[in-house]
mmCIF file of the N, C-alpha and C atoms, coordinates in Angstrom:
data_MODEL
# 
_entry.id   MODEL 
# 
loop_
_atom_site.group_PDB 
_atom_site.id 
_atom_site.type_symbol 
_atom_site.label_atom_id 
_atom_site.label_alt_id 
_atom_site.label_comp_id 
_atom_site.label_asym_id 
_atom_site.label_entity_id 
_atom_site.label_seq_id 
_atom_site.pdbx_PDB_ins_code 
_atom_site.Cartn_x 
_atom_site.Cartn_y 
_atom_site.Cartn_z 
_atom_site.occupancy 
_atom_site.B_iso_or_equiv 
_atom_site.pdbx_formal_charge 
_atom_site.auth_seq_id 
_atom_site.auth_comp_id 
_atom_site.auth_asym_id 
_atom_site.auth_atom_id 
_atom_site.pdbx_PDB_model_num 
ATOM 1   N N  . MET A 1 1  ? 8.210  94.954  67.470 1.00 0.00 ? 1  MET A N  1 
ATOM 2   C CA . MET A 1 1  ? 9.544  95.237  67.995 1.00 0.00 ? 1  MET A CA 1 
ATOM 3   C C  . MET A 1 1  ? 10.547 94.184  67.532 1.00 0.00 ? 1  MET A C  1 
ATOM 4   N N  . LYS A 1 2  ? 10.116 92.908  67.526 1.00 0.00 ? 2  LYS A N  1 
ATOM 5   C CA . LYS A 1 2  ? 11.030 91.832  67.131 1.00 0.00 ? 2  LYS A CA 1 
ATOM 6   C C  . LYS A 1 2  ? 11.428 91.959  65.657 1.00 0.00 ? 2  LYS A C  1 
ATOM 7   N N  . ASN A 1 3  ? 10.467 92.284  64.785 1.00 0.00 ? 3  ASN A N  1 
ATOM 8   C CA . ASN A 1 3  ? 10.779 92.461  63.361 1.00 0.00 ? 3  ASN A CA 1 
ATOM 9   C C  . ASN A 1 3  ? 11.730 93.628  63.152 1.00 0.00 ? 3  ASN A C  1 
ATOM 10  N N  . GLN A 1 4  ? 11.558 94.687  63.924 1.00 0.00 ? 4  GLN A N  1 
ATOM 11  C CA . GLN A 1 4  ? 12.437 95.848  63.830 1.00 0.00 ? 4  GLN A CA 1 
ATOM 12  C C  . GLN A 1 4  ? 13.869 95.472  64.228 1.00 0.00 ? 4  GLN A C  1 
ATOM 13  N N  . LEU A 1 5  ? 14.002 94.666  65.247 1.00 0.00 ? 5  LEU A N  1 
ATOM 14  C CA . LEU A 1 5  ? 15.324 94.228  65.699 1.00 0.00 ? 5  LEU A CA 1 
ATOM 15  C C  . LEU A 1 5  ? 15.995 93.354  64.640 1.00 0.00 ? 5  LEU A C  1 
ATOM 16  N N  . VAL A 1 6  ? 15.224 92.478  64.029 1.00 0.00 ? 6  VAL A N  1 
ATOM 17  C CA . VAL A 1 6  ? 15.766 91.619  62.969 1.00 0.00 ? 6  VAL A CA 1 
ATOM 18  C C  . VAL A 1 6  ? 16.229 92.484  61.794 1.00 0.00 ? 6  VAL A C  1 
ATOM 19  N N  . THR A 1 7  ? 15.415 93.467  61.428 1.00 0.00 ? 7  THR A N  1 
ATOM 20  C CA . THR A 1 7  ? 15.781 94.366  60.330 1.00 0.00 ? 7  THR A CA 1 
ATOM 21  C C  . THR A 1 7  ? 17.052 95.129  60.646 1.00 0.00 ? 7  THR A C  1 
ATOM 22  N N  . ARG A 1 8  ? 17.178 95.632  61.872 1.00 0.00 ? 8  ARG A N  1 
ATOM 23  C CA . ARG A 1 8  ? 18.379 96.368  62.270 1.00 0.00 ? 8  ARG A CA 1 
ATOM 24  C C  . ARG A 1 8  ? 19.613 95.478  62.200 1.00 0.00 ? 8  ARG A C  1 
ATOM 25  N N  . ARG A 1 9  ? 19.458 94.226  62.596 1.00 0.00 ? 9  ARG A N  1 
ATOM 26  C CA . ARG A 1 9  ? 20.591 93.296  62.540 1.00 0.00 ? 9  ARG A CA 1 
ATOM 27  C C  . ARG A 1 9  ? 21.006 93.016  61.100 1.00 0.00 ? 9  ARG A C  1 
ATOM 28  N N  . ILE A 1 10 ? 20.032 92.876  60.221 1.00 0.00 ? 10 ILE A N  1 
ATOM 29  C CA . ILE A 1 10 ? 20.329 92.635  58.804 1.00 0.00 ? 10 ILE A CA 1 
ATOM 30  C C  . ILE A 1 10 ? 21.050 93.835  58.203 1.00 0.00 ? 10 ILE A C  1 
ATOM 31  N N  . VAL A 1 11 ? 20.560 95.039  58.516 1.00 0.00 ? 11 VAL A N  1 
ATOM 32  C CA . VAL A 1 11 ? 21.194 96.260  58.000 1.00 0.00 ? 11 VAL A CA 1 
ATOM 33  C C  . VAL A 1 11 ? 22.616 96.382  58.538 1.00 0.00 ? 11 VAL A C  1 
ATOM 34  N N  . GLU A 1 12 ? 22.813 96.098  59.820 1.00 0.00 ? 12 GLU A N  1 
ATOM 35  C CA . GLU A 1 12 ? 24.156 96.190  60.395 1.00 0.00 ? 12 GLU A CA 1 
ATOM 36  C C  . GLU A 1 12 ? 25.089 95.144  59.795 1.00 0.00 ? 12 GLU A C  1 
ATOM 37  N N  . THR A 1 13 ? 24.577 93.957  59.551 1.00 0.00 ? 13 THR A N  1 
ATOM 38  C CA . THR A 1 13 ? 25.390 92.918  58.920 1.00 0.00 ? 13 THR A CA 1 
ATOM 39  C C  . THR A 1 13 ? 25.801 93.342  57.513 1.00 0.00 ? 13 THR A C  1 
ATOM 40  N N  . ALA A 1 14 ? 24.877 93.937  56.783 1.00 0.00 ? 14 ALA A N  1 
ATOM 41  C CA . ALA A 1 14 ? 25.196 94.429  55.435 1.00 0.00 ? 14 ALA A CA 1 
ATOM 42  C C  . ALA A 1 14 ? 26.268 95.515  55.504 1.00 0.00 ? 14 ALA A C  1 
ATOM 43  N N  . ALA A 1 15 ? 26.141 96.426  56.465 1.00 0.00 ? 15 ALA A N  1 
ATOM 44  C CA . ALA A 1 15 ? 27.138 97.492  56.622 1.00 0.00 ? 15 ALA A CA 1 
ATOM 45  C C  . ALA A 1 15 ? 28.500 96.900  56.961 1.00 0.00 ? 15 ALA A C  1 
ATOM 46  N N  . LEU A 1 16 ? 28.524 95.930  57.861 1.00 0.00 ? 16 LEU A N  1 
ATOM 47  C CA . LEU A 1 16 ? 29.787 95.280  58.220 1.00 0.00 ? 16 LEU A CA 1 
ATOM 48  C C  . LEU A 1 16 ? 30.428 94.610  57.005 1.00 0.00 ? 16 LEU A C  1 
ATOM 49  N N  . PHE A 1 17 ? 29.616 93.936  56.207 1.00 0.00 ? 17 PHE A N  1 
ATOM 50  C CA . PHE A 1 17 ? 30.133 93.285  55.008 1.00 0.00 ? 17 PHE A CA 1 
ATOM 51  C C  . PHE A 1 17 ? 30.720 94.309  54.039 1.00 0.00 ? 17 PHE A C  1 
ATOM 52  N N  . LEU A 1 18 ? 29.983 95.393  53.794 1.00 0.00 ? 18 LEU A N  1 
ATOM 53  C CA . LEU A 1 18 ? 30.463 96.414  52.856 1.00 0.00 ? 18 LEU A CA 1 
ATOM 54  C C  . LEU A 1 18 ? 31.759 97.052  53.337 1.00 0.00 ? 18 LEU A C  1 
ATOM 55  N N  . ILE A 1 19 ? 31.829 97.361  54.622 1.00 0.00 ? 19 ILE A N  1 
ATOM 56  C CA . ILE A 1 19 ? 33.044 97.978  55.171 1.00 0.00 ? 19 ILE A CA 1 
ATOM 57  C C  . ILE A 1 19 ? 34.220 97.004  55.068 1.00 0.00 ? 19 ILE A C  1 
ATOM 58  N N  . GLY A 1 20 ? 34.020 95.791  55.522 1.00 0.00 ? 20 GLY A N  1 
ATOM 59  C CA . GLY A 1 20 ? 35.097 94.797  55.495 1.00 0.00 ? 20 GLY A CA 1 
ATOM 60  C C  . GLY A 1 20 ? 35.558 94.462  54.096 1.00 0.00 ? 20 GLY A C  1 
ATOM 61  N N  . ASP A 1 21 ? 34.606 94.252  53.190 1.00 0.00 ? 21 ASP A N  1 
ATOM 62  C CA . ASP A 1 21 ? 34.946 93.927  51.810 1.00 0.00 ? 21 ASP A CA 1 
ATOM 63  C C  . ASP A 1 21 ? 35.675 95.097  51.155 1.00 0.00 ? 21 ASP A C  1 
ATOM 64  N N  . GLY A 1 22 ? 35.211 96.312  51.428 1.00 0.00 ? 22 GLY A N  1 
ATOM 65  C CA . GLY A 1 22 ? 35.862 97.486  50.866 1.00 0.00 ? 22 GLY A CA 1 
ATOM 66  C C  . GLY A 1 22 ? 37.291 97.642  51.356 1.00 0.00 ? 22 GLY A C  1 
ATOM 67  N N  . ILE A 1 23 ? 37.511 97.427  52.638 1.00 0.00 ? 23 ILE A N  1 
ATOM 68  C CA . ILE A 1 23 ? 38.860 97.536  53.206 1.00 0.00 ? 23 ILE A CA 1 
ATOM 69  C C  . ILE A 1 23 ? 39.773 96.454  52.631 1.00 0.00 ? 23 ILE A C  1 
ATOM 70  N N  . MET A 1 24 ? 39.276 95.238  52.535 1.00 0.00 ? 24 MET A N  1 
ATOM 71  C CA . MET A 1 24 ? 40.083 94.156  51.942 1.00 0.00 ? 24 MET A CA 1 
ATOM 72  C C  . MET A 1 24 ? 40.464 94.490  50.502 1.00 0.00 ? 24 MET A C  1 
ATOM 73  N N  . GLY A 1 25 ? 39.523 95.057  49.761 1.00 0.00 ? 25 GLY A N  1 
ATOM 74  C CA . GLY A 1 25 ? 39.807 95.446  48.384 1.00 0.00 ? 25 GLY A CA 1 
ATOM 75  C C  . GLY A 1 25 ? 40.817 96.574  48.288 1.00 0.00 ? 25 GLY A C  1 
ATOM 76  N N  . LEU A 1 26 ? 40.801 97.473  49.267 1.00 0.00 ? 26 LEU A N  1 
ATOM 77  C CA . LEU A 1 26 ? 41.790 98.553  49.278 1.00 0.00 ? 26 LEU A CA 1 
ATOM 78  C C  . LEU A 1 26 ? 43.191 98.017  49.543 1.00 0.00 ? 26 LEU A C  1 
ATOM 79  N N  . ILE A 1 27 ? 43.291 97.016  50.391 1.00 0.00 ? 27 ILE A N  1 
ATOM 80  C CA . ILE A 1 27 ? 44.599 96.463  50.761 1.00 0.00 ? 27 ILE A CA 1 
ATOM 81  C C  . ILE A 1 27 ? 45.226 95.705  49.593 1.00 0.00 ? 27 ILE A C  1 
ATOM 82  N N  . LYS A 1 28 ? 44.458 94.796  49.000 1.00 0.00 ? 28 LYS A N  1 
ATOM 83  C CA . LYS A 1 28 ? 44.972 93.969  47.894 1.00 0.00 ? 28 LYS A CA 1 
ATOM 84  C C  . LYS A 1 28 ? 43.901 93.880  46.801 1.00 0.00 ? 28 LYS A C  1 
ATOM 85  N N  . PRO A 1 29 ? 43.803 94.887  45.946 1.00 0.00 ? 29 PRO A N  1 
ATOM 86  C CA . PRO A 1 29 ? 42.704 94.913  44.979 1.00 0.00 ? 29 PRO A CA 1 
ATOM 87  C C  . PRO A 1 29 ? 42.708 93.764  43.972 1.00 0.00 ? 29 PRO A C  1 
ATOM 88  N N  . ARG A 1 30 ? 43.862 93.395  43.452 1.00 0.00 ? 30 ARG A N  1 
ATOM 89  C CA . ARG A 1 30 ? 43.891 92.301  42.464 1.00 0.00 ? 30 ARG A CA 1 
ATOM 90  C C  . ARG A 1 30 ? 43.504 90.969  43.108 1.00 0.00 ? 30 ARG A C  1 
ATOM 91  N N  . TRP A 1 31 ? 44.128 90.670  44.237 1.00 0.00 ? 31 TRP A N  1 
ATOM 92  C CA . TRP A 1 31 ? 43.854 89.410  44.921 1.00 0.00 ? 31 TRP A CA 1 
ATOM 93  C C  . TRP A 1 31 ? 42.388 89.323  45.330 1.00 0.00 ? 31 TRP A C  1 
ATOM 94  N N  . HIS A 1 32 ? 41.888 90.407  45.896 1.00 0.00 ? 32 HIS A N  1 
ATOM 95  C CA . HIS A 1 32 ? 40.506 90.401  46.382 1.00 0.00 ? 32 HIS A CA 1 
ATOM 96  C C  . HIS A 1 32 ? 39.514 90.284  45.220 1.00 0.00 ? 32 HIS A C  1 
ATOM 97  N N  . SER A 1 33 ? 39.787 90.943  44.120 1.00 0.00 ? 33 SER A N  1 
ATOM 98  C CA . SER A 1 33 ? 38.901 90.858  42.958 1.00 0.00 ? 33 SER A CA 1 
ATOM 99  C C  . SER A 1 33 ? 38.878 89.442  42.398 1.00 0.00 ? 33 SER A C  1 
ATOM 100 N N  . ARG A 1 34 ? 40.039 88.826  42.330 1.00 0.00 ? 34 ARG A N  1 
ATOM 101 C CA . ARG A 1 34 ? 40.091 87.444  41.820 1.00 0.00 ? 34 ARG A CA 1 
ATOM 102 C C  . ARG A 1 34 ? 39.410 86.457  42.755 1.00 0.00 ? 34 ARG A C  1 
ATOM 103 N N  . LEU A 1 35 ? 39.411 86.760  44.037 1.00 0.00 ? 35 LEU A N  1 
ATOM 104 C CA . LEU A 1 35 ? 38.741 85.894  45.011 1.00 0.00 ? 35 LEU A CA 1 
ATOM 105 C C  . LEU A 1 35 ? 37.258 85.750  44.689 1.00 0.00 ? 35 LEU A C  1 
ATOM 106 N N  . TRP A 1 36 ? 36.643 86.814  44.182 1.00 0.00 ? 36 TRP A N  1 
ATOM 107 C CA . TRP A 1 36 ? 35.205 86.817  43.896 1.00 0.00 ? 36 TRP A CA 1 
ATOM 108 C C  . TRP A 1 36 ? 34.910 86.497  42.436 1.00 0.00 ? 36 TRP A C  1 
ATOM 109 N N  . HIS A 1 37 ? 35.842 85.881  41.723 1.00 0.00 ? 37 HIS A N  1 
ATOM 110 C CA . HIS A 1 37 ? 35.663 85.546  40.305 1.00 0.00 ? 37 HIS A CA 1 
ATOM 111 C C  . HIS A 1 37 ? 34.893 84.235  40.165 1.00 0.00 ? 37 HIS A C  1 
ATOM 112 N N  . PHE A 1 38 ? 33.581 84.317  40.285 1.00 0.00 ? 38 PHE A N  1 
ATOM 113 C CA . PHE A 1 38 ? 32.714 83.147  40.105 1.00 0.00 ? 38 PHE A CA 1 
ATOM 114 C C  . PHE A 1 38 ? 31.305 83.655  39.817 1.00 0.00 ? 38 PHE A C  1 
ATOM 115 N N  . GLY A 1 39 ? 30.426 82.750  39.485 1.00 0.00 ? 39 GLY A N  1 
ATOM 116 C CA . GLY A 1 39 ? 29.030 83.113  39.275 1.00 0.00 ? 39 GLY A CA 1 
ATOM 117 C C  . GLY A 1 39 ? 28.715 83.487  37.842 1.00 0.00 ? 39 GLY A C  1 
ATOM 118 N N  . PRO A 1 40 ? 27.681 84.327  37.669 1.00 0.00 ? 40 PRO A N  1 
ATOM 119 C CA . PRO A 1 40 ? 27.250 84.725  36.327 1.00 0.00 ? 40 PRO A CA 1 
ATOM 120 C C  . PRO A 1 40 ? 28.360 85.456  35.567 1.00 0.00 ? 40 PRO A C  1 
ATOM 121 N N  . GLN A 1 41 ? 28.264 85.431  34.249 1.00 0.00 ? 41 GLN A N  1 
ATOM 122 C CA . GLN A 1 41 ? 29.292 86.026  33.396 1.00 0.00 ? 41 GLN A CA 1 
ATOM 123 C C  . GLN A 1 41 ? 29.476 87.519  33.683 1.00 0.00 ? 41 GLN A C  1 
ATOM 124 N N  . LEU A 1 42 ? 28.407 88.227  34.005 1.00 0.00 ? 42 LEU A N  1 
ATOM 125 C CA . LEU A 1 42 ? 28.516 89.654  34.308 1.00 0.00 ? 42 LEU A CA 1 
ATOM 126 C C  . LEU A 1 42 ? 29.398 89.883  35.535 1.00 0.00 ? 42 LEU A C  1 
ATOM 127 N N  . LEU A 1 43 ? 29.232 89.067  36.564 1.00 0.00 ? 43 LEU A N  1 
ATOM 128 C CA . LEU A 1 43 ? 30.058 89.181  37.762 1.00 0.00 ? 43 LEU A CA 1 
ATOM 129 C C  . LEU A 1 43 ? 31.513 88.834  37.451 1.00 0.00 ? 43 LEU A C  1 
ATOM 130 N N  . LYS A 1 44 ? 31.721 87.790  36.656 1.00 0.00 ? 44 LYS A N  1 
ATOM 131 C CA . LYS A 1 44 ? 33.085 87.414  36.272 1.00 0.00 ? 44 LYS A CA 1 
ATOM 132 C C  . LYS A 1 44 ? 33.764 88.534  35.490 1.00 0.00 ? 44 LYS A C  1 
ATOM 133 N N  . ALA A 1 45 ? 33.026 89.149  34.577 1.00 0.00 ? 45 ALA A N  1 
ATOM 134 C CA . ALA A 1 45 ? 33.590 90.244  33.776 1.00 0.00 ? 45 ALA A CA 1 
ATOM 135 C C  . ALA A 1 45 ? 33.959 91.428  34.669 1.00 0.00 ? 45 ALA A C  1 
ATOM 136 N N  . ALA A 1 46 ? 33.115 91.729  35.643 1.00 0.00 ? 46 ALA A N  1 
ATOM 137 C CA . ALA A 1 46 ? 33.395 92.849  36.550 1.00 0.00 ? 46 ALA A CA 1 
ATOM 138 C C  . ALA A 1 46 ? 34.630 92.575  37.390 1.00 0.00 ? 46 ALA A C  1 
ATOM 139 N N  . THR A 1 47 ? 34.757 91.356  37.914 1.00 0.00 ? 47 THR A N  1 
ATOM 140 C CA . THR A 1 47 ? 35.923 91.038  38.737 1.00 0.00 ? 47 THR A CA 1 
ATOM 141 C C  . THR A 1 47 ? 37.201 91.003  37.908 1.00 0.00 ? 47 THR A C  1 
ATOM 142 N N  . GLU A 1 48 ? 37.110 90.576  36.653 1.00 0.00 ? 48 GLU A N  1 
ATOM 143 C CA . GLU A 1 48 ? 38.279 90.605  35.769 1.00 0.00 ? 48 GLU A CA 1 
ATOM 144 C C  . GLU A 1 48 ? 38.740 92.042  35.533 1.00 0.00 ? 48 GLU A C  1 
ATOM 145 N N  . GLU A 1 49 ? 37.805 92.935  35.283 1.00 0.00 ? 49 GLU A N  1 
ATOM 146 C CA . GLU A 1 49 ? 38.147 94.346  35.069 1.00 0.00 ? 49 GLU A CA 1 
ATOM 147 C C  . GLU A 1 49 ? 38.793 94.943  36.311 1.00 0.00 ? 49 GLU A C  1 
ATOM 148 N N  . LEU A 1 50 ? 38.229 94.649  37.472 1.00 0.00 ? 50 LEU A N  1 
ATOM 149 C CA . LEU A 1 50 ? 38.803 95.176  38.708 1.00 0.00 ? 50 LEU A CA 1 
ATOM 150 C C  . LEU A 1 50 ? 40.204 94.624  38.945 1.00 0.00 ? 50 LEU A C  1 
ATOM 151 N N  . ALA A 1 51 ? 40.409 93.345  38.643 1.00 0.00 ? 51 ALA A N  1 
ATOM 152 C CA . ALA A 1 51 ? 41.731 92.737  38.828 1.00 0.00 ? 51 ALA A CA 1 
ATOM 153 C C  . ALA A 1 51 ? 42.759 93.338  37.864 1.00 0.00 ? 51 ALA A C  1 
ATOM 154 N N  . GLU A 1 52 ? 42.321 93.706  36.672 1.00 0.00 ? 52 GLU A N  1 
ATOM 155 C CA . GLU A 1 52 ? 43.235 94.267  35.675 1.00 0.00 ? 52 GLU A CA 1 
ATOM 156 C C  . GLU A 1 52 ? 43.520 95.752  35.906 1.00 0.00 ? 52 GLU A C  1 
ATOM 157 N N  . HIS A 1 53 ? 42.676 96.430  36.656 1.00 0.00 ? 53 HIS A N  1 
ATOM 158 C CA . HIS A 1 53 ? 42.821 97.876  36.886 1.00 0.00 ? 53 HIS A CA 1 
ATOM 159 C C  . HIS A 1 53 ? 42.770 98.171  38.392 1.00 0.00 ? 53 HIS A C  1 
ATOM 160 N N  . PRO A 1 54 ? 43.886 97.967  39.088 1.00 0.00 ? 54 PRO A N  1 
ATOM 161 C CA . PRO A 1 54 ? 43.880 98.110  40.543 1.00 0.00 ? 54 PRO A CA 1 
ATOM 162 C C  . PRO A 1 54 ? 43.549 99.513  41.054 1.00 0.00 ? 54 PRO A C  1 
ATOM 163 N N  . LYS A 1 55 ? 43.909 100.562 40.298 1.00 0.00 ? 55 LYS A N  1 
ATOM 164 C CA . LYS A 1 55 ? 43.564 101.915 40.746 1.00 0.00 ? 55 LYS A CA 1 
ATOM 165 C C  . LYS A 1 55 ? 42.051 102.126 40.714 1.00 0.00 ? 55 LYS A C  1 
ATOM 166 N N  . THR A 1 56 ? 41.423 101.667 39.660 1.00 0.00 ? 56 THR A N  1 
ATOM 167 C CA . THR A 1 56 ? 39.965 101.738 39.568 1.00 0.00 ? 56 THR A CA 1 
ATOM 168 C C  . THR A 1 56 ? 39.334 100.881 40.643 1.00 0.00 ? 56 THR A C  1 
ATOM 169 N N  . ALA A 1 57 ? 39.905 99.703  40.865 1.00 0.00 ? 57 ALA A N  1 
ATOM 170 C CA . ALA A 1 57 ? 39.386 98.807  41.901 1.00 0.00 ? 57 ALA A CA 1 
ATOM 171 C C  . ALA A 1 57 ? 39.453 99.465  43.272 1.00 0.00 ? 57 ALA A C  1 
ATOM 172 N N  . ARG A 1 58 ? 40.550 100.125 43.560 1.00 0.00 ? 58 ARG A N  1 
ATOM 173 C CA . ARG A 1 58 ? 40.672 100.805 44.861 1.00 0.00 ? 58 ARG A CA 1 
ATOM 174 C C  . ARG A 1 58 ? 39.597 101.879 45.023 1.00 0.00 ? 58 ARG A C  1 
ATOM 175 N N  . THR A 1 59 ? 39.300 102.574 43.945 1.00 0.00 ? 59 THR A N  1 
ATOM 176 C CA . THR A 1 59 ? 38.245 103.591 43.996 1.00 0.00 ? 59 THR A CA 1 
ATOM 177 C C  . THR A 1 59 ? 36.897 102.942 44.297 1.00 0.00 ? 59 THR A C  1 
ATOM 178 N N  . VAL A 1 60 ? 36.611 101.849 43.604 1.00 0.00 ? 60 VAL A N  1 
ATOM 179 C CA . VAL A 1 60 ? 35.355 101.134 43.822 1.00 0.00 ? 60 VAL A CA 1 
ATOM 180 C C  . VAL A 1 60 ? 35.287 100.612 45.254 1.00 0.00 ? 60 VAL A C  1 
ATOM 181 N N  . TYR A 1 61 ? 36.373 100.032 45.736 1.00 0.00 ? 61 TYR A N  1 
ATOM 182 C CA . TYR A 1 61 ? 36.374 99.485  47.091 1.00 0.00 ? 61 TYR A CA 1 
ATOM 183 C C  . TYR A 1 61 ? 36.294 100.586 48.150 1.00 0.00 ? 61 TYR A C  1 
ATOM 184 N N  . ALA A 1 62 ? 36.890 101.738 47.884 1.00 0.00 ? 62 ALA A N  1 
ATOM 185 C CA . ALA A 1 62 ? 36.776 102.858 48.823 1.00 0.00 ? 62 ALA A CA 1 
ATOM 186 C C  . ALA A 1 62 ? 35.332 103.350 48.891 1.00 0.00 ? 62 ALA A C  1 
ATOM 187 N N  . LEU A 1 63 ? 34.674 103.419 47.744 1.00 0.00 ? 63 LEU A N  1 
ATOM 188 C CA . LEU A 1 63 ? 33.263 103.807 47.723 1.00 0.00 ? 63 LEU A CA 1 
ATOM 189 C C  . LEU A 1 63 ? 32.402 102.780 48.455 1.00 0.00 ? 63 LEU A C  1 
ATOM 190 N N  . GLU A 1 64 ? 32.721 101.520 48.267 1.00 0.00 ? 64 GLU A N  1 
ATOM 191 C CA . GLU A 1 64 ? 31.985 100.456 48.955 1.00 0.00 ? 64 GLU A CA 1 
ATOM 192 C C  . GLU A 1 64 ? 32.113 100.593 50.472 1.00 0.00 ? 64 GLU A C  1 
ATOM 193 N N  . ALA A 1 65 ? 33.324 100.826 50.946 1.00 0.00 ? 65 ALA A N  1 
ATOM 194 C CA . ALA A 1 65 ? 33.538 101.007 52.381 1.00 0.00 ? 65 ALA A CA 1 
ATOM 195 C C  . ALA A 1 65 ? 32.810 102.259 52.874 1.00 0.00 ? 65 ALA A C  1 
ATOM 196 N N  . ALA A 1 66 ? 32.834 103.329 52.089 1.00 0.00 ? 66 ALA A N  1 
ATOM 197 C CA . ALA A 1 66 ? 32.151 104.567 52.474 1.00 0.00 ? 66 ALA A CA 1 
ATOM 198 C C  . ALA A 1 66 ? 30.642 104.360 52.565 1.00 0.00 ? 66 ALA A C  1 
ATOM 199 N N  . VAL A 1 67 ? 30.075 103.606 51.640 1.00 0.00 ? 67 VAL A N  1 
ATOM 200 C CA . VAL A 1 67 ? 28.639 103.307 51.700 1.00 0.00 ? 67 VAL A CA 1 
ATOM 201 C C  . VAL A 1 67 ? 28.331 102.504 52.962 1.00 0.00 ? 67 VAL A C  1 
ATOM 202 N N  . GLY A 1 68 ? 29.169 101.533 53.278 1.00 0.00 ? 68 GLY A N  1 
ATOM 203 C CA . GLY A 1 68 ? 28.980 100.750 54.496 1.00 0.00 ? 68 GLY A CA 1 
ATOM 204 C C  . GLY A 1 68 ? 29.040 101.614 55.745 1.00 0.00 ? 68 GLY A C  1 
ATOM 205 N N  . ILE A 1 69 ? 29.987 102.544 55.770 1.00 0.00 ? 69 ILE A N  1 
ATOM 206 C CA . ILE A 1 69 ? 30.104 103.451 56.916 1.00 0.00 ? 69 ILE A CA 1 
ATOM 207 C C  . ILE A 1 69 ? 28.875 104.349 57.003 1.00 0.00 ? 69 ILE A C  1 
ATOM 208 N N  . ALA A 1 70 ? 28.406 104.843 55.869 1.00 0.00 ? 70 ALA A N  1 
ATOM 209 C CA . ALA A 1 70 ? 27.210 105.691 55.866 1.00 0.00 ? 70 ALA A CA 1 
ATOM 210 C C  . ALA A 1 70 ? 25.991 104.922 56.365 1.00 0.00 ? 70 ALA A C  1 
ATOM 211 N N  . ILE A 1 71 ? 25.833 103.692 55.908 1.00 0.00 ? 71 ILE A N  1 
ATOM 212 C CA . ILE A 1 71 ? 24.709 102.874 56.366 1.00 0.00 ? 71 ILE A CA 1 
ATOM 213 C C  . ILE A 1 71 ? 24.798 102.664 57.870 1.00 0.00 ? 71 ILE A C  1 
ATOM 214 N N  . ALA A 1 72 ? 25.984 102.332 58.355 1.00 0.00 ? 72 ALA A N  1 
ATOM 215 C CA . ALA A 1 72 ? 26.164 102.106 59.791 1.00 0.00 ? 72 ALA A CA 1 
ATOM 216 C C  . ALA A 1 72 ? 25.886 103.381 60.582 1.00 0.00 ? 72 ALA A C  1 
ATOM 217 N N  . SER A 1 73 ? 26.315 104.512 60.063 1.00 0.00 ? 73 SER A N  1 
ATOM 218 C CA . SER A 1 73 ? 26.129 105.782 60.766 1.00 0.00 ? 73 SER A CA 1 
ATOM 219 C C  . SER A 1 73 ? 24.664 106.199 60.835 1.00 0.00 ? 73 SER A C  1 
ATOM 220 N N  . PHE A 1 74 ? 23.961 106.029 59.741 1.00 0.00 ? 74 PHE A N  1 
ATOM 221 C CA . PHE A 1 74 ? 22.573 106.479 59.696 1.00 0.00 ? 74 PHE A CA 1 
ATOM 222 C C  . PHE A 1 74 ? 21.578 105.482 60.270 1.00 0.00 ? 74 PHE A C  1 
ATOM 223 N N  . SER A 1 75 ? 21.974 104.228 60.401 1.00 0.00 ? 75 SER A N  1 
ATOM 224 C CA . SER A 1 75 ? 21.020 103.219 60.855 1.00 0.00 ? 75 SER A CA 1 
ATOM 225 C C  . SER A 1 75 ? 21.098 102.941 62.357 1.00 0.00 ? 75 SER A C  1 
ATOM 226 N N  . THR A 1 76 ? 22.051 103.563 63.042 1.00 0.00 ? 76 THR A N  1 
ATOM 227 C CA . THR A 1 76 ? 22.163 103.318 64.468 1.00 0.00 ? 76 THR A CA 1 
ATOM 228 C C  . THR A 1 76 ? 21.712 104.551 65.253 1.00 0.00 ? 76 THR A C  1 
ATOM 229 N N  . PRO A 1 77 ? 20.962 104.351 66.320 1.00 0.00 ? 77 PRO A N  1 
ATOM 230 C CA . PRO A 1 77 ? 20.492 105.482 67.112 1.00 0.00 ? 77 PRO A CA 1 
ATOM 231 C C  . PRO A 1 77 ? 21.648 106.102 67.889 1.00 0.00 ? 77 PRO A C  1 
ATOM 232 N N  . GLU A 1 78 ? 21.479 107.345 68.260 1.00 0.00 ? 78 GLU A N  1 
ATOM 233 C CA . GLU A 1 78 ? 22.513 108.052 69.029 1.00 0.00 ? 78 GLU A CA 1 
ATOM 234 C C  . GLU A 1 78 ? 22.633 107.530 70.448 1.00 0.00 ? 78 GLU A C  1 
ATOM 235 N N  . GLN A 1 79 ? 21.503 107.200 71.077 1.00 0.00 ? 79 GLN A N  1 
ATOM 236 C CA . GLN A 1 79 ? 21.557 106.723 72.459 1.00 0.00 ? 79 GLN A CA 1 
ATOM 237 C C  . GLN A 1 79 ? 21.743 105.209 72.503 1.00 0.00 ? 79 GLN A C  1 
ATOM 238 N N  . ASP A 1 80 ? 22.371 104.755 73.583 1.00 0.00 ? 80 ASP A N  1 
ATOM 239 C CA . ASP A 1 80 ? 22.569 103.321 73.776 1.00 0.00 ? 80 ASP A CA 1 
ATOM 240 C C  . ASP A 1 80 ? 21.270 102.688 74.246 1.00 0.00 ? 80 ASP A C  1 
ATOM 241 N N  . TRP A 1 81 ? 21.238 101.393 74.204 1.00 0.00 ? 81 TRP A N  1 
ATOM 242 C CA . TRP A 1 81 ? 20.053 100.659 74.650 1.00 0.00 ? 81 TRP A CA 1 
ATOM 243 C C  . TRP A 1 81 ? 19.973 100.732 76.103 1.00 0.00 ? 81 TRP A C  1 
# 
């Protein structure tokens, strides 16, 4: 039971991150993309592309938020504790 609770918390935290990050990217796509411009060259290249193409970035961030919402919806039981 304890491992299941830990797993549920990790999944919910991931969903919260995806939703929040996606919403932030929708609000200010260039600024948000540049905020994450660090790390391996592949990540830097991706954030540069998103910063240069805000319409594409908004699409990516909307999908990210939608995935987070889907994870949150499917990973939580219907009844309360």
